[in-house]
Backbone as ProteinMPNN parsed JSONL, in Angstrom:
{"seq_chain_A": "XXXXXXXXXXXXXXXXXXXXXXXXXXXXXXXXXXXXXXXXXXXXXXXXXXXXXXXXXXXXXXXXXXXXXXXXXXXXXXXXXXXXXXXXXXXXXXXXXXXXXXXXXXXXXXXXXXXXXXXXXXXXXXXXXXXXXXXXXXXXXXXXXXXXXXXXXXXXXXXXXXXXXXXXXXXXXXXXXXXXXXXXXXXXXXX", "coords_chain_A": {"N_chain_A": [[120.6, 13.177, 189.762], [122.839, 12.626, 192.382], [125.995, 14.026, 192.71], [129.028, 12.456, 193.395], [132.311, 12.45, 194.883], [135.426, 12.867, 193.099], [138.321, 11.036, 192.866], [141.464, 11.307, 191.911], [144.27, 9.503, 190.997], [147.448, 9.767, 189.885], [150.518, 9.076, 188.133], [153.879, 8.27, 187.075], [154.347, 5.112, 185.352], [154.884, 2.376, 187.496], [155.163, 3.689, 189.885], [153.626, 3.026, 192.054], [150.978, 3.71, 192.232], [148.746, 2.13, 191.49], [148.743, 0.095, 193.406], [148.266, 1.624, 195.687], [145.728, 2.66, 195.067], [144.24, 0.261, 194.986], [144.449, -0.442, 197.667], [142.977, 1.662, 198.856], [140.46, 1.136, 197.773], [139.8, -1.117, 199.195], [138.963, -0.18, 201.596], [136.097, 0.05, 203.136], [134.743, 2.138, 204.421], [135.265, 4.382, 202.923], [133.668, 4.334, 200.688], [134.128, 3.925, 197.872], [134.406, 3.444, 194.298], [136.015, 1.883, 191.6], [136.952, 3.529, 188.638], [136.636, 2.299, 185.523], [138.699, 2.394, 182.827], [138.667, 2.893, 179.239], [140.611, 1.264, 176.744], [142.77, 0.94, 173.897], [144.792, -0.804, 173.78], [146.227, -4.139, 174.026], [145.278, -6.659, 176.448], [147.33, -7.102, 179.386], [149.23, -9.549, 181.043], [147.227, -10.858, 183.549], [145.009, -9.262, 183.146], [141.574, -8.271, 183.016], [138.792, -7.851, 180.885], [136.407, -5.34, 181.461], [136.898, -5.294, 184.135], [139.585, -4.547, 184.785], [140.137, -2.91, 182.601], [138.208, -1.565, 179.835], [138.624, -3.187, 177.066], [138.876, -2.12, 173.901], [138.363, -1.684, 170.328], [140.27, 0.437, 168.099], [138.593, 1.644, 166.261], [136.111, 1.595, 167.586], [136.789, 3.199, 169.75], [137.232, 5.648, 168.428], [134.607, 6.2, 167.639], [133.396, 6.781, 170.093], [134.819, 9.112, 170.735], [133.995, 10.843, 168.672], [131.283, 11.038, 169.281], [131.44, 12.472, 171.557], [131.641, 11.222, 174.099], [133.475, 10.814, 176.069], [134.911, 11.719, 179.224], [137.501, 12.333, 179.446], [140.293, 11.714, 177.278], [143.176, 10.194, 175.758], [146.121, 9.757, 173.798], [148.227, 7.809, 175.082], [150.542, 6.284, 174.755], [152.213, 5.644, 171.666], [149.755, 4.723, 169.427], [148.308, 3.585, 171.511], [145.508, 4.198, 173.064], [143.702, 5.728, 175.7], [140.85, 6.258, 177.764], [138.187, 7.831, 179.684], [134.892, 7.052, 180.01], [131.969, 9.097, 180.078], [129.664, 7.839, 180.888], [130.634, 5.896, 182.608], [131.441, 7.279, 184.918], [128.965, 8.364, 185.637], [127.563, 5.983, 186.124], [128.771, 5.043, 188.472], [128.336, 7.192, 190.249], [125.544, 7.05, 190.323], [125.179, 4.893, 191.961], [125.641, 5.99, 194.35], [128.238, 6.314, 195.132], [131.731, 7.317, 195.477], [134.077, 8.187, 192.944], [137.055, 6.604, 192.006], [140.105, 7.035, 190.363], [142.726, 5.522, 188.54], [145.018, 6.735, 186.752], [146.606, 8.22, 183.821], [148.806, 11.132, 183.865], [148.021, 13.322, 182.195], [145.306, 12.783, 181.659], [144.32, 12.779, 184.276], [144.704, 15.463, 185.037], [142.976, 16.661, 183.228], [140.468, 15.771, 184.121], [140.421, 17.033, 186.619], [140.344, 19.702, 185.754], [137.847, 19.799, 184.526], [136.07, 19.146, 186.561], [136.545, 20.865, 188.953], [135.82, 21.377, 191.68], [134.841, 18.987, 192.666], [136.922, 17.235, 192.588], [139.815, 15.586, 193.847], [143.065, 15.691, 193.118], [145.755, 13.622, 193.033], [149.202, 13.172, 192.988], [151.427, 10.562, 192.662], [154.577, 10.153, 193.682], [157.59, 8.601, 192.732], [160.513, 7.161, 194.425], [162.833, 7.514, 192.825], [163.971, 7.794, 189.385], [165.555, 5.656, 188.683], [164.661, 3.718, 190.504], [162.08, 3.431, 189.549], [162.58, 2.217, 187.062], [163.688, -0.196, 187.929], [161.452, -1.33, 189.232], [159.662, -1.597, 187.078], [161.022, -3.439, 185.477], [160.998, -5.587, 187.193], [158.345, -6.354, 187.157], [158.084, -7.83, 184.825], [156.395, -7.754, 182.566], [156.658, -6.418, 180.23], [158.534, -5.518, 177.263], [162.042, -4.619, 176.943], [162.271, -2.33, 175.347], [159.703, -1.161, 175.634], [159.776, -0.61, 178.38], [161.868, 1.254, 178.455], [160.622, 3.276, 176.988], [158.584, 4.001, 178.745], [160.118, 4.962, 180.878], [161.351, 7.171, 179.699], [159.104, 8.748, 179.313], [158.421, 9.198, 181.928], [159.986, 11.313, 183.023], [158.844, 13.59, 181.906], [156.268, 13.345, 182.953], [156.804, 13.527, 185.709], [157.429, 16.214, 185.897], [154.947, 17.401, 185.891], [153.902, 17.176, 188.392], [153.624, 19.408, 190.308], [151.219, 20.539, 189.433], [149.143, 19.146, 190.49], [146.784, 18.62, 193.212], [147.946, 17.603, 195.482], [150.947, 15.876, 196.517], [152.059, 12.633, 196.947], [154.778, 11.106, 198.304], [156.163, 8.191, 197.441], [158.115, 6.536, 199.074], [158.076, 4.707, 201.042], [155.887, 2.194, 201.02], [153.791, 1.475, 202.862], [153.549, 3.789, 204.429], [152.849, 5.611, 202.419], [150.36, 4.558, 201.618], [148.841, 4.969, 203.947], [148.925, 7.751, 204.135], [147.552, 8.402, 201.776], [145.032, 7.33, 202.373], [144.21, 8.989, 204.522], [144.148, 11.514, 203.232], [142.115, 11.1, 201.292], [139.935, 10.391, 202.937], [139.58, 12.779, 204.431], [138.972, 14.536, 202.302], [136.578, 13.494, 201.163], [134.923, 13.874, 203.272], [134.466, 16.557, 203.347], [132.07, 19.107, 202.757]], "CA_chain_A": [[121.595, 12.297, 190.35], [123.795, 13.296, 193.26], [127.388, 13.826, 192.327], [129.973, 12.112, 194.448], [133.629, 13.053, 194.684], [136.314, 12.213, 192.14], [139.656, 10.899, 193.434], [142.378, 11.02, 190.806], [145.639, 9.125, 191.346], [148.268, 9.736, 188.68], [151.948, 8.904, 188.381], [154.54, 7.444, 186.06], [154.226, 3.665, 185.559], [155.837, 1.827, 188.455], [155.253, 4.546, 191.076], [152.861, 2.447, 193.148], [149.621, 4.256, 192.313], [147.75, 1.065, 191.418], [148.741, -0.555, 194.721], [147.61, 2.569, 196.609], [144.301, 2.692, 194.71], [143.641, -1.001, 195.448], [144.362, -0.329, 199.127], [141.858, 2.554, 199.174], [139.222, 0.438, 197.416], [139.514, -2.125, 200.225], [138.461, 0.519, 202.791], [134.656, 0.216, 202.919], [134.255, 3.419, 204.943], [135.479, 5.446, 201.937], [132.579, 4.256, 199.714], [134.733, 4.176, 196.566], [134.355, 2.451, 193.23], [137.044, 2.096, 190.592], [136.539, 3.918, 187.3], [137.289, 1.441, 184.534], [139.018, 3.146, 181.611], [138.729, 2.206, 177.953], [141.924, 1.318, 176.106], [142.901, 0.221, 172.626], [145.901, -1.766, 173.868], [145.879, -5.514, 174.373], [145.434, -6.965, 177.876], [148.643, -7.559, 179.862], [149.169, -10.485, 182.165], [145.912, -11.417, 183.865], [143.983, -8.209, 183.099], [140.264, -8.763, 182.606], [137.885, -6.867, 180.279], [135.292, -4.985, 182.332], [137.369, -5.209, 185.519], [140.788, -3.717, 184.777], [139.898, -1.958, 181.506], [137.345, -1.984, 178.744], [139.525, -3.322, 175.915], [138.056, -1.881, 172.713], [139.123, -1.424, 169.1], [140.504, 1.845, 167.77], [137.384, 2.118, 165.575], [135.113, 1.842, 168.631], [137.292, 4.351, 170.504], [136.954, 6.838, 167.592], [133.156, 6.472, 167.689], [133.153, 7.445, 171.378], [135.372, 10.476, 170.628], [133.111, 11.607, 167.785], [130.009, 11.247, 169.991], [131.783, 13.242, 172.768], [131.227, 10.39, 175.227], [134.562, 10.708, 177.045], [135.24, 12.802, 180.148], [138.867, 12.626, 179.012], [140.951, 10.645, 176.536], [144.556, 10.548, 175.461], [147.01, 8.751, 173.215], [149.237, 7.778, 176.133], [151.723, 5.814, 174.024], [151.873, 5.535, 170.249], [148.689, 3.767, 169.105], [147.631, 3.102, 172.716], [144.606, 5.232, 173.538], [143.003, 5.472, 176.957], [139.847, 7.283, 178.032], [137.152, 7.576, 180.683], [133.555, 7.36, 179.494], [131.059, 9.823, 180.97], [128.72, 6.842, 181.41], [131.288, 5.174, 183.712], [131.345, 8.158, 186.094], [127.542, 8.428, 185.988], [127.193, 4.667, 186.669], [129.259, 4.972, 189.858], [127.596, 8.192, 191.032], [124.159, 6.562, 190.492], [125.215, 3.94, 193.072], [125.901, 6.756, 195.567], [129.645, 6.127, 195.503], [132.753, 8.233, 194.975], [134.825, 7.564, 191.853], [138.507, 6.665, 192.127], [140.774, 6.828, 189.084], [144.143, 5.192, 188.426], [144.996, 7.315, 185.415], [147.814, 8.95, 183.444], [148.798, 12.511, 184.371], [147.238, 14.224, 181.335], [143.893, 12.498, 181.924], [144.02, 13.23, 185.637], [144.593, 16.931, 185.046], [141.753, 17.023, 182.486], [139.329, 15.55, 185.025], [140.488, 18.12, 187.61], [139.916, 20.968, 185.138], [136.408, 19.722, 184.228], [135.328, 19.036, 187.82], [137.515, 21.372, 189.925], [135.366, 21.328, 193.072], [134.54, 17.609, 193.065], [138.097, 16.38, 192.377], [141.099, 15.635, 194.548], [144.062, 15.138, 192.203], [146.93, 13.205, 193.805], [150.331, 12.68, 192.206], [152.25, 9.63, 193.429], [155.958, 10.357, 193.228], [158.487, 7.505, 193.091], [161.767, 7.597, 195.047], [163.77, 7.957, 191.789], [163.75, 7.193, 188.074], [166.221, 4.342, 188.734], [163.761, 2.816, 191.203], [160.986, 3.155, 188.607], [163.077, 1.249, 186.074], [163.825, -1.473, 188.64], [160.104, -1.861, 189.455], [159.088, -2.0, 185.792], [161.702, -4.68, 185.068], [160.565, -6.63, 188.129], [157.007, -6.798, 186.741], [158.272, -8.805, 183.73], [155.217, -7.776, 181.68], [156.914, -5.648, 179.017], [159.86, -5.605, 176.66], [163.01, -3.583, 177.322], [161.901, -1.11, 174.599], [158.524, -0.567, 176.3], [160.232, -0.077, 179.667], [162.615, 2.491, 178.158], [159.64, 4.278, 176.571], [157.919, 4.447, 179.975], [161.082, 5.743, 181.659], [161.493, 8.463, 179.011], [157.877, 9.504, 179.576], [158.36, 9.497, 183.365], [160.556, 12.644, 183.32], [157.82, 14.578, 181.529], [155.181, 13.211, 183.922], [157.269, 14.05, 187.005], [157.389, 17.683, 185.826], [153.565, 17.872, 186.084], [153.509, 16.971, 189.798], [153.129, 20.609, 190.992], [149.88, 20.924, 188.972], [148.176, 18.351, 191.236], [146.416, 19.186, 194.512], [148.891, 17.129, 196.486], [151.918, 14.877, 196.074], [152.441, 11.604, 197.921], [156.089, 10.551, 197.97], [156.104, 6.758, 197.742], [159.406, 5.959, 199.45], [157.687, 3.578, 201.881], [154.524, 1.93, 200.56], [152.826, 1.518, 203.964], [153.364, 5.206, 204.778], [152.113, 6.22, 201.295], [148.968, 4.088, 201.693], [148.196, 5.64, 205.08], [148.774, 9.16, 203.743], [146.478, 8.448, 200.778], [143.774, 7.088, 203.082], [143.862, 10.204, 205.276], [143.798, 12.556, 202.25], [140.809, 10.771, 200.697], [138.937, 10.467, 204.008], [139.342, 14.206, 204.689], [138.349, 15.174, 201.131], [135.173, 13.076, 200.981], [134.16, 14.376, 204.42], [134.148, 17.969, 203.111], [130.773, 19.348, 202.095]], "C_chain_A": [[122.557, 13.115, 191.197], [125.199, 12.982, 192.801], [128.198, 13.466, 193.563], [131.273, 12.868, 194.193], [134.401, 12.229, 193.663], [137.72, 12.211, 192.737], [140.582, 10.426, 192.333], [143.755, 10.681, 191.364], [146.414, 8.952, 190.051], [149.732, 9.64, 189.059], [152.563, 8.213, 187.18], [154.327, 5.961, 186.376], [155.3, 3.186, 186.526], [155.96, 2.625, 189.739], [154.52, 3.98, 192.291], [151.425, 2.925, 193.22], [148.552, 3.168, 192.294], [147.635, 0.337, 192.758], [148.024, 0.325, 195.743], [146.104, 2.609, 196.337], [143.607, 1.411, 195.181], [143.478, -0.999, 196.974], [143.145, 0.525, 199.522], [140.514, 1.894, 198.862], [138.836, -0.607, 198.462], [138.931, -1.506, 201.496], [136.989, 0.871, 202.584], [134.132, 1.567, 203.376], [134.435, 4.571, 203.947], [134.397, 5.456, 200.848], [133.062, 4.588, 198.296], [134.407, 3.076, 195.57], [135.334, 2.871, 192.151], [136.425, 2.468, 189.253], [137.341, 3.089, 186.299], [137.465, 2.251, 183.248], [138.889, 2.254, 180.379], [140.169, 2.289, 177.454], [141.905, 0.52, 174.812], [144.047, -0.789, 172.68], [145.389, -3.147, 174.261], [146.037, -5.723, 175.878], [146.854, -7.457, 178.183], [148.43, -8.528, 181.009], [147.778, -11.056, 182.344], [144.809, -10.36, 183.882], [142.698, -8.754, 182.485], [139.425, -7.607, 182.048], [136.724, -6.619, 181.233], [135.659, -4.919, 183.801], [138.568, -4.271, 185.593], [140.639, -2.579, 183.766], [138.75, -2.476, 180.669], [138.278, -2.006, 177.539], [138.677, -3.214, 174.653], [138.962, -1.596, 171.508], [139.305, 0.086, 168.914], [139.267, 2.428, 167.088], [136.289, 2.469, 166.589], [135.499, 3.077, 169.454], [136.974, 5.64, 169.747], [135.479, 7.217, 167.615], [132.792, 7.206, 168.983], [133.674, 8.889, 171.359], [134.411, 11.351, 169.827], [131.791, 11.954, 168.47], [130.202, 12.048, 171.288], [131.337, 12.511, 174.046], [132.307, 10.203, 176.285], [134.626, 11.929, 177.951], [136.642, 13.289, 179.781], [139.355, 11.443, 178.189], [142.31, 11.146, 176.077], [145.232, 9.397, 174.712], [148.222, 8.728, 174.132], [150.582, 7.316, 175.574], [151.283, 5.648, 172.582], [150.902, 4.375, 170.01], [148.029, 3.108, 170.322], [146.812, 4.253, 173.301], [143.912, 4.772, 174.809], [141.97, 6.575, 177.139], [138.843, 6.837, 179.08], [135.806, 7.994, 180.094], [132.734, 8.112, 180.546], [130.099, 8.837, 181.643], [129.315, 6.067, 182.59], [131.18, 5.99, 185.004], [129.894, 8.208, 186.57], [127.062, 7.115, 186.623], [127.578, 4.583, 188.15], [128.515, 5.971, 190.745], [126.163, 7.73, 191.295], [124.064, 5.547, 191.637], [125.488, 4.647, 194.397], [127.342, 6.645, 196.05], [130.523, 7.246, 194.951], [133.594, 7.469, 193.952], [136.32, 7.709, 192.108], [139.13, 6.248, 190.794], [142.24, 6.47, 189.305], [144.447, 5.547, 186.967], [146.285, 8.075, 185.12], [147.683, 10.424, 183.823], [147.962, 13.461, 183.512], [145.747, 14.038, 181.58], [143.462, 12.984, 183.294], [143.833, 14.731, 185.712], [143.363, 17.401, 184.274], [140.519, 16.863, 183.37], [139.278, 16.677, 186.054], [139.985, 19.423, 187.007], [138.419, 20.969, 184.826], [135.539, 19.709, 185.485], [136.202, 19.569, 188.962], [137.094, 21.232, 191.388], [135.128, 19.913, 193.585], [135.777, 16.717, 193.092], [139.243, 16.668, 193.331], [142.089, 14.94, 193.622], [145.366, 14.893, 192.964], [147.992, 12.66, 192.853], [151.163, 11.784, 193.116], [153.662, 9.673, 192.854], [156.842, 9.193, 193.677], [159.76, 8.037, 193.745], [162.768, 8.152, 194.019], [163.411, 7.291, 190.461], [164.409, 5.813, 188.029], [165.334, 3.308, 189.421], [162.568, 2.45, 190.318], [161.402, 2.06, 187.633], [163.183, -0.138, 186.716], [162.445, -2.123, 188.821], [159.479, -2.362, 188.155], [159.717, -3.304, 185.294], [161.226, -5.854, 185.921], [159.185, -7.188, 187.758], [157.075, -7.905, 185.696], [157.058, -8.899, 182.806], [155.489, -7.079, 180.348], [158.352, -5.809, 178.537], [160.752, -4.468, 177.166], [162.68, -2.255, 176.613], [160.722, -0.394, 175.25], [158.922, 0.062, 177.632], [160.979, 1.229, 179.449], [161.687, 3.616, 177.728], [158.929, 4.856, 177.81], [158.844, 5.322, 180.825], [161.272, 7.125, 181.023], [160.279, 9.355, 179.296], [157.813, 9.964, 181.035], [158.904, 10.884, 183.691], [159.555, 13.748, 183.018], [156.687, 14.553, 182.561], [155.578, 13.783, 185.282], [157.218, 15.579, 187.041], [155.989, 18.237, 186.051], [153.126, 17.814, 187.543], [152.975, 18.234, 190.476], [151.719, 21.058, 190.562], [148.775, 20.154, 189.716], [147.9, 19.01, 192.585], [147.429, 18.815, 195.586], [149.799, 16.063, 195.887], [152.172, 13.918, 197.234], [153.777, 11.051, 197.441], [156.108, 9.095, 198.41], [157.509, 6.181, 197.941], [159.178, 4.709, 200.287], [156.208, 3.337, 201.603], [153.487, 2.004, 201.682], [152.521, 2.946, 204.396], [152.536, 5.898, 203.694], [150.638, 5.819, 201.314], [148.207, 4.822, 202.798], [147.954, 7.115, 204.76], [147.633, 9.32, 202.74], [145.117, 8.264, 201.447], [143.305, 8.362, 203.8], [143.429, 11.327, 204.332], [142.381, 12.333, 201.695], [139.708, 10.914, 201.741], [138.574, 11.927, 204.298], [138.595, 14.867, 203.54], [136.882, 14.77, 200.987], [134.291, 13.527, 202.142], [133.76, 15.838, 204.247], [132.797, 18.074, 202.429], [130.907, 20.407, 201.042]], "O_chain_A": [[123.029, 14.171, 190.775], [125.547, 11.831, 192.538], [128.071, 14.081, 194.621], [131.322, 13.801, 193.392], [134.083, 11.07, 193.396], [138.251, 13.269, 193.075], [140.495, 9.286, 191.878], [144.341, 11.466, 192.11], [146.085, 8.102, 189.224], [150.143, 10.056, 190.142], [151.852, 7.636, 186.358], [154.146, 5.595, 187.538], [156.472, 3.54, 186.397], [156.771, 2.285, 190.6], [154.762, 4.404, 193.421], [150.713, 2.589, 194.166], [147.555, 3.272, 193.007], [146.531, 0.002, 193.186], [147.261, -0.175, 196.569], [145.301, 2.592, 197.27], [142.502, 1.473, 195.719], [142.482, -1.498, 197.498], [142.381, 0.152, 200.412], [139.545, 2.072, 199.6], [137.659, -0.941, 198.594], [138.457, -2.225, 202.375], [136.669, 1.868, 201.937], [133.183, 2.093, 202.793], [133.822, 5.626, 204.111], [134.223, 6.462, 200.16], [132.476, 5.427, 197.612], [134.163, 1.929, 195.944], [135.468, 4.053, 191.831], [135.494, 1.814, 188.785], [138.568, 3.174, 186.244], [136.493, 2.728, 182.663], [138.989, 1.03, 180.464], [140.864, 3.271, 177.713], [141.143, -0.433, 174.651], [144.25, -1.546, 171.731], [144.274, -3.299, 174.759], [146.84, -5.042, 176.516], [147.489, -8.127, 177.369], [147.546, -8.336, 181.844], [147.213, -11.657, 181.43], [143.79, -10.535, 184.551], [142.722, -9.576, 181.569], [139.352, -6.532, 182.644], [136.126, -7.561, 181.752], [134.836, -4.533, 184.631], [138.569, -3.316, 186.37], [140.978, -1.431, 184.053], [138.36, -3.64, 180.759], [138.677, -0.952, 177.045], [137.865, -4.091, 174.363], [140.151, -1.309, 171.652], [138.583, 0.893, 169.501], [138.93, 3.59, 167.316], [135.627, 3.5, 166.471], [134.646, 3.892, 169.807], [136.503, 6.611, 170.339], [135.134, 8.399, 167.61], [131.983, 8.134, 168.972], [133.034, 9.785, 171.91], [134.06, 12.454, 170.247], [131.245, 13.038, 168.263], [129.245, 12.275, 172.027], [130.74, 13.105, 174.944], [132.088, 9.516, 177.283], [134.418, 13.053, 177.494], [136.928, 14.486, 179.8], [138.897, 10.315, 178.371], [142.563, 12.35, 176.014], [144.952, 8.224, 174.961], [149.139, 9.535, 173.978], [151.626, 7.889, 175.885], [150.089, 5.524, 172.312], [151.181, 3.222, 170.34], [147.261, 2.159, 170.161], [147.348, 5.155, 173.943], [143.582, 3.597, 174.974], [142.193, 7.707, 176.71], [138.666, 5.645, 179.335], [135.612, 9.153, 179.727], [132.794, 7.807, 181.737], [129.765, 8.985, 182.818], [128.579, 5.63, 183.475], [130.862, 5.443, 186.06], [129.627, 8.106, 187.767], [126.25, 7.132, 187.549], [126.798, 4.106, 188.974], [128.112, 5.638, 191.859], [125.62, 7.986, 192.37], [122.994, 5.364, 192.216], [125.56, 4.004, 195.444], [127.63, 6.854, 197.228], [130.112, 8.013, 194.08], [133.797, 6.261, 194.076], [136.8, 8.806, 192.393], [138.738, 5.252, 190.185], [142.907, 7.052, 190.16], [144.172, 4.761, 186.06], [146.976, 8.521, 186.036], [146.579, 10.909, 184.072], [147.264, 14.321, 184.051], [145.007, 15.014, 181.696], [142.372, 13.533, 183.455], [142.914, 15.218, 186.371], [142.769, 18.423, 184.62], [139.632, 17.717, 183.369], [138.206, 17.216, 186.329], [139.273, 20.176, 187.673], [137.785, 22.024, 184.857], [134.41, 20.201, 185.474], [136.567, 18.804, 189.855], [137.941, 20.991, 192.249], [135.203, 19.661, 194.788], [135.712, 15.579, 193.556], [139.594, 17.819, 193.589], [141.971, 13.741, 193.368], [145.994, 15.824, 193.469], [147.712, 11.798, 192.019], [151.558, 12.193, 194.208], [153.906, 9.286, 191.711], [156.849, 8.833, 194.854], [160.062, 9.225, 193.637], [163.466, 9.129, 194.291], [162.636, 6.335, 190.428], [163.877, 4.897, 187.402], [165.258, 2.161, 188.983], [162.102, 1.311, 190.33], [160.666, 1.098, 187.411], [162.805, -1.137, 186.104], [162.287, -3.323, 188.592], [158.847, -3.418, 188.128], [159.025, -4.167, 184.755], [161.071, -6.972, 185.428], [158.895, -8.356, 188.017], [156.236, -8.806, 185.678], [156.725, -9.979, 182.318], [154.662, -7.134, 179.439], [159.25, -6.182, 179.292], [160.273, -3.489, 177.739], [162.798, -1.186, 177.211], [160.736, 0.827, 175.402], [158.454, 1.149, 177.97], [160.756, 2.203, 180.168], [161.925, 4.778, 178.058], [158.708, 6.064, 177.896], [158.403, 6.305, 181.419], [161.344, 8.131, 181.729], [160.415, 10.562, 179.493], [157.219, 11.0, 181.338], [158.349, 11.572, 184.548], [159.431, 14.715, 183.769], [156.206, 15.602, 182.99], [154.774, 14.45, 185.933], [156.99, 16.169, 188.097], [155.842, 19.417, 186.37], [152.076, 18.354, 187.89], [151.958, 18.156, 191.165], [151.095, 21.866, 191.249], [147.597, 20.485, 189.58], [148.673, 19.848, 193.048], [147.729, 19.607, 196.479], [149.465, 15.431, 194.885], [152.462, 14.339, 198.354], [153.893, 10.584, 196.308], [156.073, 8.798, 199.604], [158.021, 5.443, 197.099], [159.974, 3.771, 200.253], [155.371, 4.183, 201.917], [152.402, 2.546, 201.471], [151.374, 3.279, 204.695], [151.632, 6.676, 204.001], [149.766, 6.648, 201.055], [147.067, 5.242, 202.603], [146.898, 7.659, 205.081], [146.841, 10.257, 202.839], [144.161, 8.968, 201.119], [142.143, 8.754, 203.692], [142.446, 12.017, 204.604], [141.566, 13.254, 201.64], [138.661, 11.496, 201.46], [137.395, 12.268, 204.399], [137.686, 15.666, 203.768], [136.034, 15.619, 200.716], [133.066, 13.563, 202.022], [132.837, 16.316, 204.907], [132.43, 17.222, 201.619], [129.926, 20.745, 200.379]]}, "name": "protein", "num_of_chains": 1, "seq": "XXXXXXXXXXXXXXXXXXXXXXXXXXXXXXXXXXXXXXXXXXXXXXXXXXXXXXXXXXXXXXXXXXXXXXXXXXXXXXXXXXXXXXXXXXXXXXXXXXXXXXXXXXXXXXXXXXXXXXXXXXXXXXXXXXXXXXXXXXXXXXXXXXXXXXXXXXXXXXXXXXXXXXXXXXXXXXXXXXXXXXXXXXXXXXX"}
């Protein structure tokens, strides 16, 4: 099987990475497919199993860990585990496509360390922590406690930015989308 490229987009919640990833997926010339992660958390809003995430039980998640079937996995928040199955990456590569990830910073860095030559790791930086909090509240999908937990985690995540290949500063979403497109286009064009 021919290996495609791996495009990792990581950031604190509310930074705009999901919007940027969706924009890139809409660009047919990039030949991308979204890597669907497994999670033990419950669906939020209108999330769909098999499209947004594979929603699985903690017991099922443990079986995958024991069988070493994850490329990466992490307890992102207490009792909320996330991971990328090796089979998911292989499924996308078998279609001749490049894999794009919308993933937490620890998982993104793990993928980069396992596939250093095939991976472009991009950190999406928000304008400020205050702006992050405003965006998370605007979503209206989580409690105040969950939002505060995400904001506390954001400072730690922001400190990892220099470990990524590049940083996109999302002060203006249209500019950030265009910058992401150019970065991905250039990276997948490399041999």
